[in-house]
C-alpha positions in Angstrom: 109.3 90.6 123.6 112.5 88.9 124.0 112.7 84.8 125.9 115.6 84.6 128.2 117.3 81.7 126.2 120.6 83.5 124.2 120.6 86.6 126.2 123.8 86.7 128.3 122.7 90.2 129.8 119.3 90.1 130.5 118.7 92.9 132.7 119.7 95.1 129.1 117.0 92.9 127.4 114.4 94.2 129.7 115.4 97.7 130.0 114.7 97.6 126.0 111.5 95.6 126.8 109.8 98.5 129.1 111.1 100.8 126.1 108.8 99.1 124.1 105.9 98.4 126.2 106.1 101.7 126.7 106.1 102.9 123.5 102.8 100.3 122.6 100.8 101.5 125.8 101.6 105.2 124.3 102.8 106.0 127.6 102.5 103.9 131.5 103.2 104.4 134.8 105.8 102.8 136.9 102.9 100.8 138.7 101.7 99.7 135.5 105.0 98.6 133.8 105.5 96.5 137.5 102.2 94.6 137.3 102.8 94.1 133.2 106.3 92.8 133.4 105.1 91.6 137.3 108.4 92.6 138.6 109.2 94.9 142.0 108.6 97.9 141.7 112.2 98.9 142.6 113.7 96.9 139.4 111.3 98.5 137.5 112.5 101.7 138.9 115.8 101.3 138.3 115.5 100.9 134.7 113.2 103.8 134.0 114.9 106.1 136.0 118.3 104.5 134.1 116.7 105.4 130.8 115.5 108.8 131.8 119.0 110.2 133.0 120.3 108.4 129.6 117.4 110.4 127.4 115.7 107.5 125.5 112.6 107.7 128.2 110.8 111.4 129.4 109.0 111.8 132.4 105.9 113.2 132.6 104.3 113.7 135.9 103.9 109.6 136.9 104.0 108.9 133.4 106.7 107.8 131.2 107.2 108.0 127.3 109.5 107.1 124.8 112.1 110.0 123.8 112.4 111.7 120.8 116.0 110.4 120.8 115.4 107.7 118.5 114.0 110.2 116.0 118.0 110.7 116.0 119.2 107.3 115.7 116.6 106.2 113.1 116.7 109.1 111.2 120.8 108.6 111.2 120.5 105.0 110.3 118.2 105.7 107.3 119.8 108.4 105.7 123.6 106.1 106.1 121.0 103.3 104.7 122.2 103.0 100.7 119.4 102.0 99.4 117.4 105.0 100.6 119.7 107.0 99.2 119.2 105.9 95.7 115.0 105.2 95.9 114.3 109.0 98.1 114.2 110.8 94.6 112.2 107.9 93.2 109.6 107.2 95.6 108.7 111.4 95.8 108.6 111.0 92.4 106.2 108.1 92.3 103.8 109.2 94.7 103.5 113.0 92.7 103.2 110.3 90.0 100.3 108.8 90.9 99.0 111.1 93.3 98.9 108.3 95.9 101.2 106.6 99.0 104.2 106.0 97.9 106.7 103.4 100.4 110.1 102.5 100.5 110.2 99.1 103.1 113.0 96.9 104.1 113.3 93.8 106.2 114.9 93.1 109.4 115.1 90.8 111.7 111.8 88.9 109.5 109.5 92.0 110.2 108.6 94.7 107.3 110.3 98.6 108.3 108.5 101.4 106.6 111.8 102.9 105.5 110.3 105.7 103.6 106.3 107.4 103.1 105.5 110.1 100.2 102.1 111.1 100.4 100.9 112.0 96.7 97.9 114.3 96.4 95.5 112.5 96.4 96.5 110.4 99.1 93.9 109.8 102.0 95.2 109.4 106.2 97.0 106.1 106.9 97.9 104.6 109.8 101.3 104.1 108.4 104.4 106.1 109.3 108.4 105.5 109.0 109.9 102.9 110.7 107.1 101.3 111.5 107.1 97.3 112.1 104.5 94.8 110.3 104.2 91.1 109.1 105.4 90.5 105.9 102.4 88.5 105.0 100.3 91.2 105.4 101.6 93.8 103.6 102.2 93.8 99.3 105.6 94.9 99.7 106.3 92.1 102.3 105.1 89.7 100.5 107.2 90.7 97.2 110.1 90.6 100.0 108.8 87.5 101.2 108.5 85.9 97.3 112.4 86.5 96.5 113.5 84.8 100.0 114.8 81.3 99.9 112.4 78.7 101.8 114.6 77.9 104.5 114.6 81.8 105.1 110.4 82.3 104.5 110.5 78.8 107.1 112.3 80.5 109.5 110.1 84.0 109.5 106.5 81.8 109.4 108.1 79.9 112.0 109.1 82.7 114.2 106.0 85.0 114.2 102.9 83.0 112.3 100.7 84.1 110.0 98.8 86.0 112.4 95.3 87.5 110.8 94.8 91.8 110.6 91.9 91.6 108.7 89.5 89.1 107.1 91.7 88.9 104.1 95.2 88.8 105.2 96.9 85.5 104.2 96.9 83.0 107.6 97.4 79.5 105.6 100.9 78.2 104.2 99.5 76.7 101.6 98.0 79.9 100.3 100.5 82.0 100.8 103.2 79.7 99.3 101.1 80.0 95.6 100.5 83.5 96.1 104.4 83.9 96.0 104.1 82.1 93.5 102.5 84.4 91.7 104.0 87.2 93.0 107.8 85.7 91.6 106.0 85.0 88.0 104.5 88.4 87.6 107.0 90.3 89.4 104.9 92.1 91.5 102.9 91.7 94.3 99.0 92.9 95.4 97.8 93.5 99.0 93.3 93.1 99.0 93.0 95.0 102.1 95.5 92.7 103.8 96.4 95.2 106.4 93.9 98.0 106.1 90.4 97.2 105.1 89.4 99.4 102.3 92.8 99.7 101.2 95.0 98.2 98.3 98.6 97.9 97.7 100.4 97.1 94.3 104.5 96.2 95.1 107.2 95.2 93.7 110.5 93.9 95.4 113.9 95.4 94.6 117.2 93.0 93.9 120.2 93.8 93.9 121.7 91.0 92.3 120.3 87.6 93.5 119.2 89.4 96.9 116.1 91.3 97.7 117.3 94.5 99.6 113.5 96.2 99.8 110.5 96.8 98.1 108.4 99.9 96.8 104.5 100.1 96.6 101.3 102.9 96.1 99.2 102.1 98.2 95.2 103.6 97.8 91.6 103.6 98.7 89.8 100.1 96.9 87.7 102.6 95.4 90.8 104.2 92.9 92.0 101.0 93.1 90.3 98.7 90.5 89.8 97.9 87.2 92.5 98.6 84.7 94.4 100.9 87.1 95.2 98.4 89.5 96.0 95.3 86.6 98.2 97.1 84.5 98.4 100.5 85.0 100.1 100.9 88.6 101.8 98.1 88.4 104.2 99.9 85.5 104.8 102.6 86.8 106.0 100.6 90.3 107.9 98.4 88.2 109.4 101.2 86.4 110.2 103.0 89.4 112.1 99.7 90.7 113.7 99.1 87.6 115.3 102.9 88.3 116.8 101.5 91.6 118.1 98.5 90.5 120.0 100.2 87.9 121.6 103.0 90.8 121.6 100.3 93.4 124.3 98.7 90.3 125.9 101.5 89.4 126.2 103.4 92.8 
């Protein structure tokens, strides 16, 4: 949710906060939303009616839900992404070759955004979806991105979001995270040992454009299929190879 400082038009911010709350609650009624924000029903109703009229919410009886109009906006933004344009085919190939989930992530506003996700032939069902936001420190892709940021940028992100735990394996200590990021820079890739989803491991590498990190690629799979040589050598090699192709394509795009 937004804070009041640095918001020239607070009513616009409230509309977006209402949208996000309806999304988080998977649908909500006027009384529920008014209670959540401690606002008069008349005020919240005006926002809801406006959002319905312009197509960003739909009303089903007394319940309001986020419309799929956002899919149009997000889909168009993704298609126009230079990174997606050069990485789409490579992510698909990585998923086909490994038989597991292959993922592409970018950072926006200090969070990791799943830009693209492809299921391989052996992949299990996961809670991730395209457009999903996650804390960077909880995923291999996020840590790969954090490792390439300046110390100042990392401080800004951690000051804003902290290091909340998602599972018992999430890194929540700054010194431990800094040491992990140093290891990632040294070896060129990151791992996620059930740090966001219990039972799932990931291997990821950052995508660089010159000296700037523009995203990350990962393979996700059940812990039982991510161990030994496969986890420590085979999958990192495949992920790094995919990143190399993407980086070359970015350079010569």
